[in-house]
N, C-alpha and C positions, 0 to 999 in steps of 0.2 A: 249571372247565368245558371250556379248549381242553385241558387234558391228557388228560380222560377221553372228550369228546366229539370231538377231532380240530381240527386248525387251522380248516378249513372249516365247524365244526358250526354256529357261531351265524350266519355269512353264508347257509348253506344255509337253515338255518330261517327266517331274516326275509325271504330272497326268495321263498321258497315260501309264506310265509303273510302277508307285510307287515307281520310285527311289528317293533318297536323292538328295539334292541339290550338295552335293560331290560326289555322284556317277555319276550324269550327267555332272559335270566337268571334273573327270576322264575320262568319255567316249569323252568327246569333245578333252580334250588334245591328246589322243590316235588318233582319227580321224583327229586332223589337222594334226598329223605327219605323219601317214601311207598315208594320201592323198596328202601331201606336199600342204597344205592349202596355207603356207607362200609364196611358191613359185610361185604358182597360182595367189594369189592376187598382188604379185609382178610383174606378167606380166600384169595383167589388168591396174594396175597403171601406168605401162610404157605407156599405150595409152592415157594417159592424154592428153587433147588438140590434139590429134591424131583422135579420134573418138569421136562421139557423146556421151554425157553422158548416155543417151537412151541405148547405146550398151553395155558399161560398166556395167551398171545394169544388163542387161539380162545376161551377163557373171555372173557376182555375183549370179545371181540367181540360176545358174545351179549348182553351187558349194554347194548352201545353201540347194537345193534338196538333194544331195547328203550327206550333213552333218546331214538332219534332220533322213534320214532313216538309215544312218550308226551309229549314236550315238545311236538310239534306238535299233539297231542289239546288240550292246554290253551290253546296259541295260537289254535286254531279255536274252542273251545268257551267261551273266556274272551277275548272280543275286547277288553274294556277292561283295566284295571291287575288283575293277578292279586294277590289276598290269599294271601300264602304260608302265613301261620300258619292261616288258616281253611282252605285247601286242604289243607294237612297233615293238619289235624285230622279231616277230611272222609273222606279216603281212606285214612290209615295203618292203622287197626285193622283193616278189611276185607282190606287186600293182605297184612297179616302173618298174619291167619287163614286166608284161602283162598289164598294163595300157595304155601305147602307141599302143597296138596292139589291142584295141577293134573293130576298122575299118575291122580288118581282121579276127577276131573271130566270130564276128556276121554273122548269117545267114539270108538268105531270107529276109522276111518282116522286119525283127529287123536291119539288115543292112540297108534297105532301108529308115527306120525311122532315123537312125542316119544320114545317107546322105543328107534327106530332112531337119532335123534341122541344119545341116552344112551350107547348101545352105541359110536358113534363117538367121543365125547369120552373113552369109557373106554378105548378101543383106544389113544388119543393118550396115555394116561397119568394122566387125571383120576382122583381117588378117585370111588367109586360116589356118594357122597351129594352131591359137588360135581357131577358130571356130571348127575345127575338135576335138581339146582336148575337148573343152566345152560341144560339142554335145555329147561326149561318157563318162562324167563324171558319169552321174547316172548309166550307166551300170558298172562302176568300182565297183559298191556296191555288185555285185555278187562275185568280187574276195574273199571276207570275207568267204563266204559258199565254194568257190572252195578250199581256202587254208583248211577248215575244212575238207571236201573230200578227199584231198591230204593227210592230216595225218591219217585220218581215214582207209584210203585204202592204205597207204605207197606207193603212186604213185607221181611222179612228179607234180607240178602244171600246166606244159607246156603240159602234157598229158592230164590232166583233163580239162582245161580251155575249149579246143574247143570243147571236147565231151559234156561238159555243155551247151553251146551255141547250138550246134547241137540238143541237146535234147529239150531246150527251143523250138526251132523253130519247131521242129517235134510235139511238143504238144500244141502250141499257147498260151504258158505261157504269153509271151509279151501283148498278145491281152486282156487276163484276167486281167493282170495287169492295163492295160490302163482303162478298164470297172471298175476295183475297184476304180480307181483314180477319175472317175467322178460319184462315188455314193455320194449323198448328206452328209454334216455334219452340220446339223443344230444345233447339241447340242453335248454334250462331249459324249453320248453313239453312235452317229453316228460316230464319229471321232475314238472311241475306236473300233467300229465294223469294219470300213473301215480297220484300222491297223492290226487288227486280221486276216481278210481275206488276206490281204497282205502278211503277214509272213507264213501264212499257204500254200499259193502258191509257196513262196520260199522254204519252207519245203519239199513240194512235188516234186518241180524241184530238190532238192538235193538228195530226196529218188530216183529218177528216174535215176539221171545221175548215182548215186553209182550201181544200178542195171544194168545199161548198162555197165559200166566199169567192173563190177565183171562177167558179162555173155559174154565178148567179147574178142577179143585178141588185144593187143596194135599195132599190127602192121597194123591194118585196119585204113582207113581214118575215121574220126568222122563221117560224114553221113552213112558210111557203116557199123558203129558200131549201130548206132541208127536203121538203116535198119534190120539189123541182129536180134537185140532185138526185132523188132517188128514183123519181120516173126515167132520168136519164140513164140511170145504170140499174135499171129493173131486173135484168137477167142476172147478172152478177148477184144482186141481192138477195134474188129468190134462192139462188144456190148456197148462200150463204147463210140465209135464215134456215133453210132446211138442215144444214149442217149444225147450227147453232141450238137449234131445237132440241135435239138430243141432250146437250150438255145442260140447257137450262131446266130440263127435267129431272137432272140429278139433284138430289136432297143436298149433297155436301160433297160438290166437284173438287177433285184435288188439284195439286200442282200440273198434273200432266194433262187434265180435261181443260183447265184454263189456259194453258199454254196452247193448245189446238186451238180455243176461241181465239187467241190472241192471232196466232197465224192465218186464221179465217177472216179476222178484221182486216189485217195487212192485207190480204187479197182483194179484198173490197177497195182499198185506197189504191192500190195500183191499177185497178179496173177503173176507178173513177179519175184518176189522173190521165188515163189514156184517152177518155173521152172529152176532156178540156180543150 
């Protein structure tokens, strides 16, 4: 865990979530298995003396970002003792199936962001297949929520995944997550605030996706399902978009502005749930 997460990994995770060292370790083991960290590390190590060390470091850091976020997800969503075997069984198959499909499921600006990162890693010397895999690693974090939505709505993950990412693109969630990442973290409270905003955004996306799924037919394409939902909630969306426009124009929105954006999105969810 120290080798792959870094010296302060366990300490930071415990400090930000209130978890014990054992809980952090259990969450790490689950993530290691679910996201095939061993396989990824082996692939990077196979590039020894083939690509520069800087390239391998960049690839490792992509996985570390996923590890940081996914471990915290388990610590927040499984506050009691984490059953390692049960969680690995719950998530592994879906991650193995949908993980390689990230470049196809992502939409619009999110797909362009992945393609841009892929090109950056290729310029560093990473083979194309490895660059594509590494560029989409952080997006695989969303598969944890996709599995939860699948269980809650009794739908296949292959149906939920494309709708999830179409909904994310529709509401600009990725852009807001990027702005959260840019927030200062000068002290512990800054870090906690950033983390809280990030997971609140993911919770909003999860609720929006569920609302879209519940109010549309499975035969429609993902974009058509989000469009149908938007048309059914046109009035509340118009008000929300007008309110969000001011925030989106800000060059560097702070915690206050992003908190307001979250409140607006929660209002959209309530409106959408009322029309189902």
